[in-house]
C-alpha positions as a Markdown table, in Angstrom:
| # | Residue | x | y | z |
|---|---|---|---|---|
| 1 | Unk | -25.5 | -1.0 | -3.7 |
| 2 | Unk | -25.5 | -3.3 | -0.7 |
| 3 | Unk | -22.5 | -1.8 | 1.1 |
| 4 | Unk | -22.3 | -1.7 | 4.9 |
| 5 | Unk | -20.3 | 1.6 | 4.8 |
| 6 | Unk | -22.4 | 4.2 | 3.1 |
| 7 | Unk | -19.9 | 7.0 | 3.9 |
| 8 | Unk | -18.0 | 8.5 | 0.9 |
| 9 | Unk | -14.3 | 7.8 | 0.6 |
| 10 | Unk | -12.7 | 9.9 | 3.3 |
| 11 | Unk | -9.1 | 11.4 | 3.2 |
| 12 | Unk | -8.1 | 9.1 | 6.1 |
| 13 | Unk | -8.8 | 6.0 | 4.0 |
| 14 | Unk | -7.1 | 7.5 | 1.0 |
| 15 | Unk | -4.0 | 8.3 | 3.0 |
| 16 | Unk | -4.1 | 4.8 | 4.5 |
| 17 | Unk | -4.3 | 3.2 | 1.0 |
| 18 | Unk | -1.5 | 5.4 | -0.2 |
| 19 | Unk | 0.6 | 4.4 | 2.8 |
| 20 | Unk | -0.1 | 0.7 | 2.1 |
| 21 | Unk | 1.0 | 1.2 | -1.5 |
| 22 | Unk | 4.1 | 3.0 | -0.4 |
| 23 | Unk | 5.0 | 0.2 | 2.0 |
| 24 | Unk | 4.4 | -2.3 | -0.7 |
| 25 | Unk | 6.8 | -0.5 | -3.1 |
| 26 | Unk | 9.4 | -0.1 | -0.4 |
| 27 | Unk | 9.2 | -3.8 | 0.5 |
| 28 | Unk | 9.4 | -4.8 | -3.2 |
| 29 | Unk | 12.5 | -2.6 | -3.6 |
| 30 | Unk | 14.1 | -4.0 | -0.5 |
| 31 | Unk | 13.5 | -7.6 | -1.7 |
| 32 | Unk | 14.9 | -6.6 | -5.2 |
| 33 | Unk | 18.0 | -5.0 | -3.7 |
| 34 | Unk | 18.6 | -7.9 | -1.3 |
| 35 | Unk | 18.3 | -10.4 | -4.2 |
| 36 | Unk | 20.6 | -8.3 | -6.4 |
| 37 | Unk | 23.2 | -8.1 | -3.5 |
| 38 | Unk | 23.0 | -11.8 | -2.7 |
| 39 | Unk | 23.6 | -12.7 | -6.3 |
């Protein structure tokens, strides 16, 4: 494996990824609600 980061997945990165997914879901819900209200 030619990876620059040889460190195992740390909890900080896992939490960051989870935060990104949560933000994406919230943003998608906000867009969906905004579109539903505008229509």
